[in-house]
C-alpha positions in Angstrom: 26.5 -50.4 -2.7 27.7 -47.6 -0.5 27.6 -45.2 -3.5 24.0 -46.2 -4.3 22.9 -45.5 -0.7 24.6 -42.1 -0.8 23.0 -41.2 -4.1 19.6 -42.3 -2.8 20.0 -40.1 0.4 20.9 -37.1 -1.7 17.8 -37.6 -3.9 15.5 -37.7 -0.9 17.1 -34.7 0.8 17.0 -32.4 -2.3 13.2 -31.9 -2.5 13.1 -31.2 1.2 15.7 -28.4 0.8 13.8 -27.0 -2.2 10.6 -26.7 -0.2 11.9 -24.5 2.6 9.2 -22.2 4.1 9.0 -18.9 2.4 9.1 -15.5 4.1 7.4 -12.5 2.5 6.2 -9.0 3.2 4.0 -6.5 1.3 5.1 -3.0 2.2 2.5 -0.2 2.6 4.9 2.2 0.8 6.9 0.7 -2.1 9.2 3.8 -2.1 10.7 2.5 1.1 11.7 -0.8 -0.4 15.5 -1.3 -0.5 17.1 -1.4 -3.9 19.3 -4.4 -3.2 19.5 -7.3 -0.7 19.0 -6.5 2.9 19.9 -8.9 5.7 17.7 -8.8 8.8 18.3 -11.4 11.5 20.0 -13.7 9.0 17.2 -13.5 6.4 18.2 -12.2 3.0 15.3 -9.9 1.9 14.9 -8.7 -1.7 12.1 -6.5 -2.9 10.4 -5.9 -6.2 8.1 -2.9 -5.9 6.1 -3.3 -2.6 6.6 -7.1 -2.5 9.6 -8.5 -0.6 10.7 -12.1 -0.1 13.4 -13.7 2.0 15.3 -16.9 2.4 17.0 -18.0 5.6 16.6 -16.2 8.9 16.9 -16.8 12.6 14.5 -19.0 14.5 12.2 -16.5 16.1 8.4 -15.9 16.3 6.8 -14.4 13.1 5.5 -11.3 15.0 9.1 -10.4 16.2 10.4 -10.9 12.6 7.7 -8.6 11.3 8.6 -5.9 13.8 12.2 -6.1 12.7 11.3 -5.9 9.0 8.8 -3.0 9.6 11.5 -1.1 11.6 13.8 -1.2 8.5 11.3 -1.1 5.6 8.3 0.8 7.1 4.7 -0.5 7.7 3.6 -3.8 6.1 0.2 -4.8 4.9 0.9 -8.6 4.9 3.6 -10.7 6.4 4.6 -14.3 6.4 7.7 -15.7 8.1 8.9 -19.2 7.4 5.4 -20.3 6.4 3.6 -18.6 9.3 1.2 -15.8 8.1 0.2 -13.1 10.5 -3.4 -12.1 11.1 -4.7 -8.6 10.7 -4.4 -8.0 14.4 -0.8 -9.2 14.4 0.0 -6.9 11.4 -1.5 -3.9 13.3 0.7 -4.8 16.3 3.7 -5.2 14.0 3.3 -1.7 12.6 2.6 0.0 16.0 
């Protein structure tokens, strides 16, 4: 009985872990994209061309995360942090 309850708990928890919020950035200049994995505030960023995505990361507001990424990778044209997408005004402030 105990084993059945543990198995059921694991099956319920697995889809929740697989649906973690995604973080992504589109760089204004693909040439500034890092070649390998870059860790910024605990988020592991990987880029393909101008499009970068990350897993993990510190609990912080999306605008702050954007400023930290832009400081390392250069200006961004789009940014989403843990499922929160920034507006055009927030992107402009991020790149300032």
